[in-house]
TIRO-996018 format. One line per 8 residues: number of its first residue (from 1); for each residue z, y, x negated of C-alpha. Coordinates in nm, 3 decimals. Layout:
<rs>
NUM	Z/Y/X  ...
</rs>
This chain:
<rs>
1	10.672/12.507/-16.561  10.898/12.481/-16.866  10.767/12.155/-17.015  10.909/12.257/-17.352  11.111/12.044/-17.592  11.437/12.179/-17.448  11.350/12.053/-17.097  11.188/11.730/-17.220
9	11.509/11.643/-17.406  11.702/11.604/-17.079  11.411/11.433/-16.905  11.395/11.173/-17.184  11.772/11.116/-17.173  11.769/11.063/-16.796  11.462/10.836/-16.816  11.634/10.630/-17.084
17	11.937/10.583/-16.861  11.721/10.500/-16.558  11.454/10.279/-16.717  11.621/10.100/-17.007  11.612/9.726/-16.939  11.341/9.763/-16.675  11.026/9.551/-16.683  10.667/9.670/-16.641
25	10.522/9.525/-16.322  10.197/9.717/-16.286  9.996/9.981/-16.473  9.740/10.206/-16.298  9.518/10.480/-16.438  9.417/10.691/-16.140  9.199/10.929/-16.343  9.122/11.009/-16.703
33	9.441/11.215/-16.751  9.710/11.016/-16.573  9.894/10.685/-16.600  10.143/10.527/-16.362  10.384/10.247/-16.450  10.558/10.051/-16.174  10.885/9.932/-16.325  11.143/9.685/-16.192
41	11.496/9.798/-16.281  11.843/9.682/-16.189  11.855/9.961/-15.926  11.517/9.882/-15.773  11.151/9.952/-15.834  11.048/10.296/-15.966  10.720/10.469/-16.049  10.685/10.643/-16.383
49	10.410/10.904/-16.374  10.256/11.025/-16.701  10.023/11.320/-16.645  9.832/11.444/-16.949  9.616/11.716/-16.795  9.628/12.058/-16.961  9.783/12.249/-16.671  10.061/12.014/-16.561
57	10.135/11.766/-16.840  10.460/11.580/-16.775  10.644/11.251/-16.767  10.833/11.206/-16.444  10.937/10.975/-16.163  10.742/10.979/-15.840  10.711/10.789/-15.512  10.373/10.923/-15.404
65	10.076/10.695/-15.330  9.719/10.752/-15.437  9.407/10.539/-15.385  9.372/10.283/-15.666  9.035/10.301/-15.848  8.813/9.994/-15.818  8.766/9.958/-16.195  9.036/10.016/-16.457
73	8.941/10.225/-16.765  8.954/10.069/-17.112  9.290/10.222/-17.212  9.450/10.101/-16.890  9.324/9.749/-16.958  9.468/9.770/-17.310  9.808/9.872/-17.173  9.800/9.589/-16.920
81	9.714/9.341/-17.194  10.008/9.437/-17.415  10.272/9.580/-17.180  10.256/9.369/-16.863  10.606/9.220/-16.809  10.731/9.404/-17.121  11.090/9.528/-17.121  11.164/9.894/-17.187
89	11.425/9.905/-17.464  11.454/10.284/-17.494  11.309/10.621/-17.399  11.364/10.895/-17.655  11.236/11.231/-17.768  11.114/11.333/-18.111  11.382/11.596/-18.192  11.278/11.946/-18.083
97	10.919/11.836/-18.020  10.721/11.769/-17.701  10.679/11.401/-17.779  10.844/11.120/-17.579  10.858/10.767/-17.720  10.879/10.458/-17.498  10.980/10.144/-17.689  10.888/9.802/-17.547
105	10.992/9.445/-17.614  10.673/9.249/-17.542  10.675/8.873/-17.493  10.371/8.647/-17.456  10.310/8.274/-17.476  10.246/8.298/-17.849  10.456/8.582/-17.989  10.726/8.839/-17.933
113	10.672/9.186/-18.073  10.782/9.548/-18.053  10.543/9.818/-17.938  10.577/10.191/-17.887  10.393/10.432/-17.656  10.389/10.792/-17.777  10.350/11.044/-17.495  10.249/11.380/-17.640
121	10.304/11.659/-17.386  10.123/11.945/-17.556  9.903/12.118/-17.299  9.532/12.061/-17.357  9.619/11.841/-17.658  9.830/11.602/-17.448  9.775/11.234/-17.520  9.919/10.883/-17.494
129	9.899/10.653/-17.797  10.001/10.286/-17.807  10.116/10.157/-18.149  10.237/9.833/-18.308  10.425/9.856/-18.636  10.302/10.212/-18.672  9.934/10.117/-18.632  9.733/10.256/-18.342
137	9.625/9.993/-18.088  9.456/10.248/-17.863  9.479/10.602/-17.729  9.393/10.770/-17.402  9.198/11.034/-17.596  9.058/10.907/-17.925  8.906/11.099/-18.214  8.668/10.978/-18.481
145	8.734/11.018/-18.852  8.471/11.287/-18.889  8.613/11.498/-18.606  8.961/11.563/-18.740  9.050/11.475/-19.097  9.413/11.579/-19.054  9.496/11.350/-18.766  9.280/11.055/-18.671
153	9.348/10.879/-18.338  9.153/10.556/-18.360  9.246/10.184/-18.327  9.350/10.032/-18.659  9.455/10.364/-18.814  9.816/10.448/-18.901  9.969/10.674/-18.638  10.059/11.021/-18.763
161	10.283/11.248/-18.558  10.152/11.589/-18.450  10.221/11.861/-18.705  10.571/12.001/-18.649  10.619/12.358/-18.537  10.709/12.600/-18.816  11.001/12.739/-18.621  11.379/12.742/-18.648
169	11.558/12.432/-18.508  11.799/12.551/-18.236  12.086/12.348/-18.388  12.060/12.536/-18.719  12.301/12.818/-18.637  12.287/12.974/-18.986  11.907/12.998/-18.981  11.920/13.146/-18.630
177	12.171/13.411/-18.738  11.955/13.505/-19.037  11.649/13.534/-18.814  11.832/13.748/-18.558  11.923/14.000/-18.829  11.557/14.099/-18.846  11.489/14.059/-18.474  11.370/14.365/-18.294
185	11.184/14.463/-17.980  11.151/14.203/-17.704  11.419/13.938/-17.769  11.262/13.705/-17.511  10.932/13.702/-17.701  11.123/13.666/-18.028  11.315/13.358/-17.906  11.006/13.180/-17.770
193	10.801/13.251/-18.085  11.069/13.178/-18.347  11.295/12.907/-18.201  11.165/12.552/-18.198  11.100/12.385/-17.861  11.151/12.691/-17.639  10.890/12.809/-17.389  10.873/13.171/-17.277
201	11.015/13.084/-16.932  11.317/12.918/-17.096  11.360/13.221/-17.322  11.365/13.438/-17.008  11.644/13.220/-16.864  11.839/13.257/-17.189  11.804/13.634/-17.179  11.910/13.651/-16.812
209	12.212/13.427/-16.877  12.342/13.661/-17.149  12.261/13.994/-16.991  11.931/14.049/-17.168  12.082/14.060/-17.520  12.156/13.705/-17.636  12.290/13.650/-17.987  12.201/13.365/-18.222
217	12.521/13.188/-18.118  12.427/13.232/-17.750  12.087/13.072/-17.811  12.249/12.786/-18.001  12.505/12.731/-17.724  12.242/12.745/-17.449  12.004/12.500/-17.614  12.252/12.260/-17.776
225	12.567/12.296/-17.568  12.463/12.032/-17.313  12.550/12.253/-17.016  12.292/12.204/-16.741  12.253/12.277/-16.371  11.914/12.133/-16.267  11.743/12.324/-15.989  11.419/12.423/-15.821
233	11.370/12.798/-15.793  11.197/12.954/-15.493  10.980/13.256/-15.430  10.897/13.364/-15.073  11.044/13.037/-14.947  10.816/12.819/-15.164  10.901/12.622/-15.481  10.820/12.835/-15.784
241	10.946/12.626/-16.078  11.203/12.368/-16.184  11.465/12.445/-16.446  11.739/12.284/-16.651  11.941/12.601/-16.591  11.865/12.920/-16.401  12.041/13.238/-16.296  11.806/13.298/-16.003
249	11.984/13.328/-15.668  11.708/13.168/-15.458  11.728/12.814/-15.589  11.816/12.461/-15.482  12.044/12.262/-15.711  11.994/11.891/-15.787  12.208/11.626/-15.957  11.949/11.555/-16.229
257	11.656/11.724/-16.399  11.437/11.429/-16.293  11.507/11.494/-15.925  11.439/11.868/-15.958  11.116/11.792/-16.147  11.007/11.536/-15.885  11.054/11.777/-15.594  10.863/12.051/-15.774
265	10.568/11.835/-15.879  10.551/11.666/-15.539  10.507/12.016/-15.398  10.238/12.095/-15.656  10.059/11.767/-15.581  10.058/11.843/-15.207  9.933/12.193/-15.283  9.651/12.053/-15.497
273	9.558/11.801/-15.227  9.559/12.083/-14.971  9.324/12.295/-15.184  9.089/12.001/-15.240  9.088/11.911/-14.870  9.026/12.273/-14.772  8.733/12.291/-15.012  8.590/11.963/-14.879
281	8.612/12.070/-14.514  8.469/12.416/-14.590  8.179/12.251/-14.771  8.108/12.023/-14.473  8.127/12.318/-14.234  7.929/12.574/-14.434  7.607/12.368/-14.421  7.622/12.352/-14.042
289	7.698/12.724/-14.016  7.401/12.814/-14.240  7.176/12.584/-14.037  7.283/12.750/-13.709  7.243/13.098/-13.857  6.892/13.013/-13.979  6.804/12.868/-13.638  6.936/13.181/-13.467
297	6.730/13.398/-13.700  6.412/13.206/-13.608  6.496/13.230/-13.236  6.551/13.607/-13.259  6.219/13.639/-13.440  6.044/13.454/-13.155  6.219/13.672/-12.898  6.097/13.981/-13.083
305	5.744/13.848/-13.041  5.805/13.805/-12.667  5.927/14.162/-12.613  5.566/14.282/-12.558  5.505/14.030/-12.278  5.549/14.281/-11.994  5.303/14.522/-12.156  5.047/14.238/-12.189
313	5.090/14.155/-11.819  5.044/14.525/-11.733  4.718/14.537/-11.927  4.592/14.230/-11.740  4.679/14.390/-11.405  4.513/14.722/-11.495  4.198/14.543/-11.612  4.184/14.349/-11.285
321	4.225/14.673/-11.087  3.942/14.838/-11.286  3.723/14.533/-11.331  3.403/14.708/-11.216  3.472/15.021/-11.418  3.486/14.843/-11.755  3.152/14.877/-11.940  2.998/14.552/-12.052
329	3.055/14.478/-12.423  3.318/14.754/-12.455  3.573/14.722/-12.742  3.840/14.915/-12.550  3.909/15.070/-12.214  4.138/15.355/-12.114  4.293/15.297/-11.772  4.527/15.499/-11.551
337	4.878/15.353/-11.572  4.985/15.326/-11.206  5.341/15.241/-11.314  5.383/15.561/-11.513  5.539/15.829/-11.290  5.384/16.099/-11.507  5.037/15.959/-11.447  4.962/15.871/-11.806
345	4.686/15.649/-11.940  4.699/15.331/-12.145  4.442/15.212/-12.397  4.348/14.842/-12.370  4.182/14.665/-12.665  3.914/14.420/-12.547  3.721/14.123/-12.680  3.361/14.249/-12.655
353	3.227/13.893/-12.631  3.414/13.844/-12.303  3.369/14.000/-11.961  3.633/14.226/-11.806  3.749/13.940/-11.585  3.775/13.703/-11.882  3.966/13.963/-12.084  4.210/14.002/-11.795
361	4.258/13.623/-11.776  4.318/13.619/-12.152  4.597/13.875/-12.110  4.753/13.674/-11.823  4.744/13.350/-12.021  4.907/13.516/-12.319  5.171/13.668/-12.090  5.241/13.328/-11.928
369	5.281/13.168/-12.271  5.516/13.440/-12.395  5.714/13.420/-12.071  5.763/13.043/-12.107  5.857/13.091/-12.472  6.106/13.365/-12.381  6.273/13.154/-12.113  6.292/12.849/-12.338
377	6.407/13.037/-12.645  6.667/13.236/-12.449  6.835/12.908/-12.351  6.817/12.792/-12.713  6.967/13.122/-12.828  7.260/13.085/-12.590  7.323/12.728/-12.707  7.294/12.821/-13.075
385	7.525/13.121/-13.040  7.777/12.902/-12.861  7.761/12.640/-13.138  7.783/12.903/-13.411  8.082/13.060/-13.240  8.247/12.717/-13.218  8.178/12.642/-13.586  8.322/12.981/-13.680
393	8.635/12.901/-13.482  8.678/12.584/-13.691  8.628/12.793/-14.004  8.895/13.035/-13.886  9.146/12.751/-13.846  9.063/12.616/-14.192  9.110/12.964/-14.342  9.448/13.011/-14.172
401	9.571/12.660/-14.261  9.876/12.648/-14.489  9.942/12.275/-14.526  9.775/11.936/-14.502  9.922/11.897/-14.153  9.712/12.196/-14.045  9.394/12.019/-14.161  9.446/11.661/-14.039
409	9.295/11.701/-13.693  9.034/11.950/-13.815  8.883/11.667/-14.019  8.872/11.452/-13.706  8.707/11.740/-13.520  8.437/11.772/-13.788  8.386/11.397/-13.781  8.350/11.398/-13.401
417	8.061/11.648/-13.420  7.892/11.461/-13.704  7.966/11.697/-13.993  8.171/11.436/-14.180  8.031/11.086/-14.192  8.232/10.780/-14.104  8.292/10.560/-14.406  8.193/10.194/-14.402
425	8.559/10.103/-14.403  8.721/10.214/-14.077  8.994/10.461/-14.157  9.324/10.468/-13.980  9.327/10.772/-13.754  9.590/11.030/-13.850  9.904/11.052/-13.646  9.934/11.340/-13.404
433	10.064/11.645/-13.590  10.327/11.853/-13.411  10.258/12.214/-13.316  10.392/12.498/-13.527  10.728/12.570/-13.367  10.954/12.875/-13.380  11.289/12.976/-13.232  11.270/13.347/-13.143
441	11.531/13.524/-12.933  11.638/13.200/-12.766  11.280/13.109/-12.670  11.067/12.828/-12.810  10.732/12.958/-12.936  10.450/12.709/-13.011  10.124/12.760/-13.199  9.825/12.528/-13.231
449	9.697/12.444/-13.582  9.333/12.381/-13.483  9.100/12.352/-13.182  9.217/12.002/-13.092  9.579/12.115/-13.096  9.491/12.423/-12.895  9.359/12.198/-12.617  9.666/11.976/-12.636
457	9.898/12.277/-12.632  9.732/12.413/-12.318  9.775/12.080/-12.139  10.144/12.064/-12.231  10.235/12.400/-12.074  10.367/12.464/-11.727  10.202/12.726/-11.507  10.469/12.990/-11.571
465	10.466/12.965/-11.952  10.310/13.256/-12.138  9.981/13.198/-12.324  9.843/13.428/-12.596  9.511/13.465/-12.782  9.358/13.743/-12.990  9.098/13.958/-12.813  8.758/13.938/-12.984
473	8.874/13.717/-13.272  8.907/13.343/-13.331  9.275/13.245/-13.337  9.529/12.975/-13.268  9.658/12.949/-12.913  10.022/13.058/-12.894  10.263/12.982/-12.611  10.609/13.100/-12.514
481	10.803/12.832/-12.327  10.991/13.038/-12.075  11.014/12.852/-11.744  11.127/13.109/-11.489  11.297/13.339/-11.743  11.180/13.692/-11.814  11.042/13.728/-12.164  11.189/14.020/-12.362
489	10.938/14.259/-12.517  11.052/14.174/-12.871  10.988/13.801/-12.815  10.643/13.872/-12.670  10.561/14.098/-12.966  10.677/13.834/-13.217  10.457/13.571/-13.050  10.164/13.815/-13.060
497	10.228/13.874/-13.432  10.211/13.499/-13.495  9.888/13.481/-13.295  9.739/13.766/-13.500  9.852/13.602/-13.826  9.673/13.275/-13.748  9.345/13.447/-13.666  9.034/13.600/-13.822
505	9.214/13.934/-13.819  9.501/13.828/-14.048  9.411/14.096/-14.305  9.407/14.380/-14.053  9.656/14.581/-13.847  9.701/14.654/-13.477  9.521/14.339/-13.369  9.459/14.319/-12.991
513	9.627/14.013/-12.841  9.575/13.907/-12.479  9.857/13.740/-12.289  9.875/13.580/-11.947  10.052/13.300/-11.763  9.914/12.954/-11.827  9.814/12.921/-11.460  9.545/13.185/-11.522
521	9.394/12.993/-11.817  9.117/12.741/-11.749  8.914/12.509/-11.971  8.554/12.481/-11.845  8.408/12.129/-11.806  8.229/11.998/-12.119  8.341/12.303/-12.319  8.396/12.279/-12.693
529	8.745/12.205/-12.822  8.962/12.517/-12.805  8.728/12.703/-12.563  8.889/12.847/-12.249  8.845/13.123/-11.993  9.131/13.334/-11.859  9.202/13.611/-11.609  9.490/13.836/-11.499
537	9.570/13.922/-11.859  9.718/14.219/-12.041  9.664/14.325/-12.402  9.906/14.448/-12.668  9.855/14.547/-13.031  10.034/14.350/-13.302  10.041/14.342/-13.680  9.990/13.992/-13.829
545	10.323/13.832/-13.926  10.393/13.465/-14.005  10.761/13.466/-13.896  10.805/13.196/-14.161  11.182/13.231/-14.159  11.198/13.147/-13.788  10.974/12.841/-13.822  11.144/12.511/-13.734
553	10.909/12.335/-13.979  11.021/12.559/-14.265  11.387/12.502/-14.182  11.333/12.126/-14.182  11.168/12.141/-14.525  11.449/12.345/-14.674  11.706/12.111/-14.519  11.522/11.809/-14.665
561	11.538/11.965/-15.011  11.911/12.015/-14.973
</rs>
């Protein structure tokens, strides 16, 4: 993400053109590192997003919505006090530095004054500082006098700009030419380390533009010539970066740098939300899985104890058969084992305080207890294994999810089985998410995203449509909509590859995939979501493959970007 001075220069110019004359309507601080200004302009209302986190610091336009915090932090209240209804008079950049300045004309009932907000986009040192006549009114991240004697950020102190970089300004052609005389080795590294306001990614673009050997004049022309072609670059079909200029073939061009930046950071925001949601759902699920595994362990331990029940019954029977042969007060008795074909003997330990008859009854009572325990625990084991298998199927869908759409109904599924609590405020239920859809060889191929969708997919099929599921693994249900048409082998194999990809076996090869007509697939009454039985099936081996390029959803996203 080239948030260097070169890129920020064009962002500031476009923001100045877009926001100048606009009035601040609302200011929100969603978290400790971000600010959002809602601004009324002549062309409508816009949202200015200022993110000051270390990994993705930026100033950009956005139209995304986030939940508003109940209480506003102190710096947000300060901004509201001074900048509500203020007019933006200019947006500018400190030359060749990663500092953007927003100037405001503030009017109140008692006075009219000029204020300036400095937005310092410098990685982990990013900050926002509000000043009046050069004096700090407040800062998002303050520092006490004792912490940093060079640069104090505290209300009432004169604002001092960050120390400038000791590098060559890109508009100083003579200095660039002198520096290039001594340049050697990696020119890309040389440009990013010696030229002011140039990140390594921008230096790479400069090198690619001029065949890997740019001259000082080339660098000057690239950085100061004003020639731009804003774009978002892609890698494997996904946004990789946004650029002012790029030579990369896989890219999408945009009219402005602001638009390219917005598309890229919207993608990053969705990706972050997806990762957070995945982590939240996995956390809710893992506790239930551990609980079921522990319960199953206890059940298996009890069943191990019951495995000797038949031997205890045998001892009771042999004692009863030899009741008059057992000496009184004996500690043990060796009886002929009538059930042993070889005619062996079995040693029976006795309680010497009890008679032979009482010892036999003791064995029968213990056998009856173990038998009842075994019957009861066997049912519990079956129920627990079924629940654990169901929970693991949910985990498999979370692991194979690739977007927030894949997780929407999974959250509802977890809520329905009590793993996510309902909030006091009733949430609006998510809209039904469409299936994953593909166009392969003239056939429509559908794939469920989760257990709830798998059930819905099954209901939507006709009896002659082909249904697929991995054999011995949790997976999405996949269907080929064929009607009465014969399905070519290559289409069937592609559908099987998709099924294998969205399964527990994604990391393997030659995954067995069962396929049968929908009319042979049945959902048992009261079965868990996604659970079915099927007959009349065949099995083929397939290597996991996403078939991303044939996805209708992917094509729609790329078309939307264009």
